[in-house]
N, C-alpha and C positions, 0 to 999 in steps of 0.2 A: 624173726629169730629162727634158729635151726629147727626148733620143735613145732613151728607153725608152717606146714607145707604150703599153705595158700598165700602166705606173705602178710605184710602189715601195711596199713594205710599211712597217709602223711602224718597222722597224729601218733603213729607207733602202735596203734591198737591192732589186734589181729583182724584180718579180713576174713569174713565168712560168707560164702556164696548163699544165695537164696535157692531153696529146692522147692520146685513146683510140681504138681502132678502133670504127667505127660498129656498134653493136649496140642496136637499139631497146629491148630489155628492160632493158639497163643504163642507157640514157639516160632511160627512163621512171622509174627508181628513183633517179636522181641528184638530190641536192639542189642547188638553185641559189639561193644567198642573193641577196636583192634589194638589199642595201645595199653590196655589194662587187663587184669585177670577177668575171666569170664564171670559175670556177676550172677547169672542164673543157670541152674541145671534143671533139666526136666527128668523126672523119675517115673517110669512105668511100673505097674504092679507085676508085670512079667513080659517076656518077649512076645508072647502071644497077644497080650493086651496092647502092647505097642503096635504090632503089625495090624490088628483089627482097627485100631483108631486111625492109623495112617491110611489104610485102605479106604475107610469111610470118608476121611478128609479128601483123598484124591478123587473119589467118586463125585464129590460136590464141587470140584474145581471147574470153572468155566472152560470150555474147550472151543476155541474159535475155528477148529477144523476137526475132521475125522480121519484117523489113520487105520488102514487095514493091512495086516501082514498076510502075504500069499506065500504059504509054505512050499508050493510046487515050484515057484519061480525064485523063492528066497528074496522077495522084494516087498517094499512097503508102498502102498498106494495112499496118497493124500488127496482129499477131495477138493482142495483149493490151494492156491499159492500161500506159502507161509514165510 
């Protein structure tokens, strides 16, 4: 209906997304179907909270190579082929 901005399901009942606390690891594993409304939203306590959690998540990601930026030559050196 017009007053349900998220839409309705096949049974005509209003669809409501699930709202979860912002956790990058959970968000990365979340399936998001491309043919329906987004079923889950992630909510951070603040932008600062979101940035800190994302930085921590990225620090723990496996890195199969090391990249180093050289500001003098404006180039990036990578220690192995990727």
